[in-house]
Structures are given as structure tokens and as C-alpha cells.
Phi, psi and omega in degrees: 000334179295322179294316179298318179300317178295317179297320181288342172288334184264316179238159181287128176251135180254353178202162180250351179247140180284153172285126181255346180200139176223146179216131174267127186242136175272123180280163179305330180276002178094347179282164182253146174224143180258129175255124181240131176249128179260157174306142180080000176261148175276116184307316182301322181290318179297314180297318179299312181300315179294318181294318179298318181299326185249009174072031178278145183284169175302318179299318177298316180298318180295319180298316179295316179299318179296323177294318178298317179297316179300328180278003174089014178291130180284141180213158178250347176207155183285327189241149179293144174275114183274318183206136173236111185245124176291141179247127178246145176282169181303329180277003178090354180285154182285133180253324182162190180237130176263121182252137173247130183244158177277066183247010177088353179273151175289137180304327181293337180282000000 
């Protein structure tokens, strides 16, 4: 990190983590979008954010995630974390965290 810091003193740096994977995806309207995953990012979350922005389906998101996995991108979970909500008991004590994932299931289920 010391070398990067010195380099960034000389030239403009816009990020501190390298891009470890990129994929160009064709959108339903025919245009192209590039999805880039940087070191220290959770691939499923990056793919979900890009897909949501461009209206890609769950099947499209799964296909992109599978390609990243095949290419050796490290990940800790299959599905993007949509919401993590702390749950408190009536007495105010902490009970746990309820997580919702982009796995195609209805949140109510």
C-alpha cells in the first residue's frame, strides 16, 4: 500500500482496489454495459446493483454470477444481500438480524 500511496501522490488515483473481473453484458434494448468487480467487493452485490440499474432479470443475474464463479472470482455468498434488518425483542434487547437475499423468493416466505 505504501507504493500505491506514493504513486497516488504523483498521479491521480480514483480507487485503491484493483478490478479483478469485468464482463460486458448486452441489455434487452441491445446496448452494452460493463460490470466490474473490484477486490474486496462481494460479486453478488455488484452484479445485483448493476442488474437493477439496467433492468436485468434474476436469470440474467444468475448467469453473470455463474460466469464470474467459473472465472475464479472469489465470493462468500451466491445471492446479493438486499436488506439486513436488526430484530429487537419487546424488551429492547437484540435478537438477531433478518437478511433478505436476491434469491427469487418472496420476502414474506
